[in-house]
C-alpha positions as CSV (number, residue, x, y, z in Angstrom):
1,X,-0.1,0.3,0.6
2,X,1.6,3.2,-0.8
3,X,0.9,6.2,1.8
4,X,-1.7,8.4,-1.2
5,X,-3.6,4.1,-0.7
6,X,-4.0,5.1,3.0
7,X,-5.3,8.3,2.8
8,X,-7.8,7.7,0.1
9,X,-8.8,4.6,2.5
10,X,-8.9,7.2,5.6
11,X,-10.7,9.2,3.7
12,X,-13.4,7.0,3.0
13,X,-13.7,6.0,6.4
14,X,-13.7,9.3,8.4
15,X,-16.8,10.4,5.0
16,X,-18.5,6.5,6.6
17,X,-18.9,8.0,9.8
18,X,-20.4,11.2,8.6
19,X,-22.8,9.5,7.0
20,X,-23.6,7.7,10.0
21,X,-23.2,10.5,12.3
22,X,-26.0,12.6,9.9
23,X,-28.3,9.8,10.2
24,X,-28.3,9.2,14.5
25,X,-29.0,12.7,14.1
26,X,-31.6,12.6,11.9
27,X,-33.7,10.1,13.9
28,X,-32.9,11.8,17.3
29,X,-35.0,14.5,15.8
30,X,-37.3,12.4,14.2
31,X,-38.2,11.9,18.1
32,X,-39.2,14.8,18.2
33,X,-41.6,15.0,15.1
34,X,-43.6,11.9,16.4
35,X,-43.9,13.4,20.0
36,X,-47.5,15.1,19.6
37,X,-47.9,16.3,23.3
38,X,-50.1,19.8,23.6
39,X,-51.5,21.0,20.1
40,X,-50.4,25.0,19.3
41,X,-53.1,27.0,17.4
42,X,-51.9,28.2,13.9
43,X,-53.5,30.9,13.0
44,X,-53.7,31.8,8.8
45,X,-51.6,35.0,8.0
46,X,-52.4,36.3,4.0
47,X,-52.7,32.3,3.6
48,X,-49.5,31.1,5.4
49,X,-48.8,28.9,9.0
50,X,-45.9,28.5,10.8
51,X,-45.2,25.0,12.4
52,X,-42.0,24.5,15.1
53,X,-39.9,21.5,14.4
54,X,-40.2,20.0,17.6
55,X,-43.8,19.6,18.0
56,X,-46.7,17.6,15.6
57,X,-50.4,18.0,16.5
58,X,-51.6,21.3,15.1
59,X,-54.7,23.1,15.2
60,X,-55.5,25.5,12.8
61,X,-57.0,28.6,12.2
62,X,-58.8,30.8,10.2
63,X,-57.4,34.6,10.0
64,X,-59.9,37.2,11.6
65,X,-61.3,34.1,12.5
66,X,-63.5,34.3,9.1
67,X,-66.2,31.3,8.6
68,X,-63.4,30.1,5.8
69,X,-59.8,30.7,4.8
70,X,-58.1,29.0,1.8
71,X,-54.2,27.1,3.7
72,X,-51.6,27.9,0.7
73,X,-48.4,27.4,2.4
74,X,-46.8,26.1,5.5
75,X,-43.3,26.5,6.8
76,X,-41.2,26.1,9.5
77,X,-40.8,22.3,8.3
78,X,-38.0,19.8,8.7
79,X,-36.9,17.2,6.6
80,X,-38.9,14.0,7.4
81,X,-41.3,16.1,9.8
82,X,-44.9,14.6,10.6
83,X,-48.1,17.2,11.1
84,X,-51.2,15.8,11.8
85,X,-53.7,19.2,10.9
86,X,-57.1,19.9,12.5
87,X,-59.2,22.8,12.3
88,X,-59.4,25.0,16.1
89,X,-63.4,25.1,16.1
90,X,-66.2,23.5,14.2
91,X,-67.4,27.7,13.5
92,X,-64.2,27.8,10.5
93,X,-63.4,25.8,7.8
94,X,-59.6,26.3,7.4
95,X,-58.8,24.4,3.4
96,X,-55.9,23.5,2.4
97,X,-55.3,24.0,-1.0
98,X,-53.3,21.1,-3.6
99,X,-50.8,22.7,-5.1
100,X,-50.5,26.4,-4.2
101,X,-47.4,27.2,-2.9
102,X,-45.4,24.2,-0.7
103,X,-48.8,21.7,0.0
104,X,-48.7,18.7,-2.5
105,X,-52.4,16.6,-1.6
106,X,-54.6,14.2,-3.4
107,X,-56.8,17.2,-4.2
108,X,-57.9,20.2,-1.8
109,X,-59.5,19.4,1.9
110,X,-61.6,22.0,4.0
111,X,-61.1,20.6,7.7
112,X,-64.9,21.6,8.5
113,X,-65.4,20.2,11.8
114,X,-62.7,19.4,15.0
115,X,-62.6,15.8,14.0
116,X,-61.7,16.4,11.2
117,X,-57.7,16.2,10.1
118,X,-54.7,15.7,7.2
119,X,-51.7,14.1,8.1
120,X,-48.3,15.9,6.3
121,X,-44.8,15.0,6.3
122,X,-42.2,17.4,5.1
123,X,-39.8,16.2,1.8
124,X,-36.8,19.0,1.8
125,X,-35.3,18.2,-1.2
126,X,-38.9,18.6,-3.4
127,X,-39.8,22.1,-0.3
128,X,-42.7,20.2,-0.1
129,X,-45.6,18.9,2.4
130,X,-46.7,15.7,1.2
131,X,-50.1,14.4,2.0
132,X,-49.8,11.3,4.6
133,X,-53.7,11.1,4.9
134,X,-56.7,12.5,5.9
135,X,-60.1,12.2,8.1
136,X,-63.0,13.5,6.7
137,X,-65.2,13.3,10.1
138,X,-68.3,15.2,9.1
């Protein structure tokens, strides 16, 4: 083995260790996303809400308590984050808009009852929230 081969081998091992550390950090971070905890209310402002990376359970309220409101954009997601959204009240009907910005859904979905929910996962490469499932209960 030449010294150059030894150096290349060491660099390869270092890169593999970096990949393994990154995977472990991702797994540790993912544990936080699965923990729902106490829900946070997100109020739509100009079609946008912002989630926190340490929460996964949210109520969505319309802007100025309007009867209806469109949700086009969810900011603040990190790769692999899973969120569950419910309407804040049955009197407010937020509608998640399919492909209007960073939502990739199976069509628009209106949370028109507090028992309705939609579950999304953030895909960082695409910069989109992808629908996992929805539950239209009333």
